[in-house]
C-alpha positions as CSV (number, residue, x, y, z in Angstrom):
1,M,-179.1,-175.2,-168.7
2,T,-179.0,-178.7,-170.0
3,S,-175.9,-178.2,-172.0
4,F,-173.8,-177.1,-169.2
5,I,-175.2,-179.4,-167.0
6,D,-174.0,-181.9,-169.8
7,D,-170.4,-180.0,-169.3
8,H,-169.9,-181.0,-166.0
9,R,-172.0,-183.8,-165.0
10,A,-168.9,-186.0,-165.5
11,E,-167.5,-184.3,-162.3
12,Y,-170.2,-183.3,-160.4
13,G,-173.2,-185.2,-160.7
14,V,-177.1,-184.4,-162.0
15,E,-178.6,-183.6,-158.7
16,P,-175.4,-181.5,-156.8
17,I,-175.4,-179.4,-160.0
18,C,-179.5,-179.0,-159.7
19,E,-178.8,-178.2,-156.3
20,V,-177.4,-174.6,-157.3
21,L,-178.4,-173.6,-160.3
22,P,-182.5,-172.9,-160.4
23,I,-183.9,-176.6,-162.0
24,A,-184.7,-179.7,-161.0
25,P,-183.4,-183.0,-161.8
26,S,-187.0,-183.7,-163.4
27,T,-187.0,-180.9,-165.4
28,Y,-183.4,-181.3,-166.7
29,Y,-184.3,-185.6,-167.7
30,Q,-187.6,-184.2,-169.4
31,R,-185.5,-182.4,-171.6
32,K,-182.9,-184.5,-172.5
33,A,-186.0,-187.3,-172.9
34,C,-187.1,-185.3,-175.6
35,E,-183.8,-184.2,-176.7
36,A,-184.0,-188.3,-177.9
37,D,-187.1,-188.8,-178.0
38,R,-189.2,-186.1,-181.0
39,S,-192.9,-187.2,-179.9
40,R,-192.0,-187.5,-176.5
41,R,-193.1,-183.0,-176.7
42,S,-195.6,-181.5,-176.3
43,L,-198.1,-181.0,-178.7
44,R,-198.0,-177.8,-179.5
45,A,-194.3,-178.1,-180.4
46,Q,-194.9,-180.6,-182.7
47,Q,-197.5,-179.3,-184.5
48,D,-195.1,-175.7,-184.3
49,E,-192.5,-177.7,-186.5
50,Q,-194.6,-179.0,-188.8
51,L,-196.2,-175.3,-189.6
52,K,-193.6,-173.4,-189.4
53,M,-191.9,-175.2,-192.4
54,E,-195.3,-174.8,-194.1
55,V,-195.5,-170.9,-193.3
56,S,-191.9,-170.5,-194.4
57,R,-192.8,-172.7,-197.6
58,V,-195.9,-170.7,-198.7
59,W,-193.8,-167.1,-197.7
60,D,-191.4,-168.0,-199.9
61,A,-193.6,-169.6,-202.7
62,N,-194.8,-166.1,-203.0
63,L,-191.8,-164.2,-203.2
64,S,-191.4,-163.7,-199.9
65,V,-194.3,-161.0,-200.0
66,Y,-197.2,-162.6,-197.8
67,G,-198.5,-160.9,-194.5
68,A,-199.4,-163.1,-191.5
69,E,-202.9,-162.6,-192.5
70,K,-202.4,-164.1,-196.5
71,V,-200.1,-166.6,-195.0
72,R,-203.0,-168.6,-193.1
73,K,-206.0,-167.8,-195.8
74,Q,-202.8,-169.8,-198.3
75,L,-203.0,-171.9,-195.1
76,K,-206.1,-172.3,-195.1
77,R,-206.9,-172.9,-199.0
78,E,-204.6,-175.7,-198.5
79,G,-206.3,-176.9,-195.7
80,F,-204.5,-176.1,-192.6
81,G,-206.7,-174.7,-190.0
82,V,-204.1,-172.5,-188.3
83,A,-205.0,-169.5,-186.2
84,R,-203.8,-166.3,-187.6
85,C,-201.9,-165.3,-184.3
86,T,-200.1,-168.7,-184.2
87,V,-199.0,-167.8,-187.9
88,E,-197.5,-164.2,-186.4
89,R,-196.1,-165.6,-183.9
90,L,-194.2,-168.7,-185.7
91,M,-193.6,-165.5,-188.5
92,R,-192.0,-164.5,-186.0
93,D,-189.6,-166.7,-184.5
94,L,-188.5,-167.5,-187.7
95,G,-187.7,-163.7,-188.2
96,L,-190.0,-163.5,-191.1
97,E,-192.3,-160.6,-192.4
98,G,-194.1,-159.5,-195.0
99,I,-193.3,-156.4,-197.4
100,T,-195.1,-152.8,-196.5
101,R,-196.2,-150.5,-199.1
102,G,-195.1,-147.2,-198.9
103,R,-192.4,-146.2,-196.6
104,R,-192.4,-146.6,-193.2
105,F,-191.9,-143.2,-191.5
106,D,-188.9,-143.3,-188.9
107,A,-190.0,-139.7,-186.8
108,R,-186.4,-140.4,-184.9
109,R,-184.5,-140.7,-188.2
110,L,-185.9,-137.4,-189.1
111,A,-185.0,-135.6,-186.5
112,E,-181.1,-136.6,-186.2
113,A,-181.0,-135.7,-189.5
114,M,-182.7,-132.3,-188.6
115,G,-180.0,-132.2,-185.7
116,V,-183.7,-131.3,-183.6
117,P,-184.6,-133.1,-180.3
118,P,-186.8,-136.3,-180.9
119,P,-190.2,-136.0,-181.0
120,P,-191.9,-137.5,-177.9
121,P,-192.5,-141.9,-177.4
122,S,-196.2,-141.2,-178.3
123,A,-195.3,-139.8,-181.4
124,R,-193.0,-141.5,-182.8
125,D,-195.3,-144.1,-185.1
126,A,-197.3,-141.6,-186.5
127,P,-197.7,-140.3,-190.1
128,L,-195.8,-137.4,-190.5
129,W,-198.5,-135.3,-191.3
130,H,-199.4,-136.1,-187.2
131,W,-196.5,-135.4,-185.8
132,A,-195.8,-132.1,-187.9
133,G,-198.9,-131.4,-187.2
134,L,-198.4,-131.9,-183.2
135,I,-195.2,-129.8,-183.5
136,L,-196.1,-127.2,-186.3
137,D,-199.0,-125.9,-183.9
138,P,-198.7,-124.3,-180.9
139,V,-201.3,-124.5,-178.6
140,D,-201.8,-128.2,-179.6
141,A,-203.4,-129.9,-177.0
142,A,-199.6,-131.9,-175.7
143,T,-198.4,-128.0,-175.3
144,K,-201.1,-127.0,-173.1
145,R,-200.9,-130.1,-171.0
146,D,-197.1,-128.9,-170.7
147,P,-196.0,-125.6,-171.1
148,T,-192.5,-125.4,-170.4
149,R,-191.4,-127.9,-173.6
150,R,-191.7,-125.0,-177.0
151,A,-190.2,-128.3,-179.4
152,D,-192.3,-126.5,-181.5
153,R,-191.1,-123.4,-181.7
154,V,-187.3,-125.2,-182.8
155,L,-188.7,-127.6,-185.2
156,L,-191.2,-124.1,-187.0
157,P,-189.0,-123.0,-189.6
158,C,-188.0,-126.8,-191.1
159,I,-190.4,-129.5,-190.8
160,P,-192.8,-127.9,-193.5
161,Q,-189.9,-128.1,-196.0
162,C,-188.5,-130.9,-195.0
163,A,-192.2,-132.9,-195.8
164,G,-193.8,-131.2,-198.2
165,L,-196.5,-129.4,-195.7
166,R,-197.8,-126.3,-195.4
167,S,-197.9,-124.4,-191.8
168,P,-200.9,-125.5,-190.9
169,S,-203.4,-122.4,-189.9
170,R,-205.9,-122.7,-186.6
171,R,-208.8,-120.8,-187.3
172,R,-211.0,-119.2,-184.7
C-alpha cells in the first residue's frame, strides 16, 4: 500500500488516500521512516535480518542439506542463542529446507498413475503401507464408518503389485 500511496501522493496527498484505503496516515509515515532509517524497525525485525544471513551461511556451508534443527545446533556452537521455531520461520522465509532421507511418499501421484480416485485427505501423507492397508482391508474401521464408499474394491488388484506388498489377511 505504501507504494500505491507514493505513486499517487503528488496528485491527492497522503491523508485523502488514507481515508479511502484501510491504512492510517501514521502507519504510512512510520513505514516510510523505517525504510529511511533501518534502526527504527522493531528489535525482532533487526535480529531477523542478521539471523537470516547467519542461517543462510550455515545452510550453504553444509552443502544445503541441514534442516532447522541442525542449523540451530550449529548456530548454538557458534554462539548464537536462537530457538528452533525461529530458525524454522527464517528458513521458511528464505525458502530453505533440509534434505529428506529416502523418497517422500505422495499418495495422490500414485493414485493418478493408477487412474483411480485419490485417497481421503487423512491418508494422503501416510506411508504407503498405511494407505494400502486402509484400502486393501475391506473390513477396516474407515469403511465401517462409511459403508457406501467402496474404494477398496477398485484398488484391490493394483496396489499390491505397485507397492510390492502382500494383501493383508485378517485373522479372527
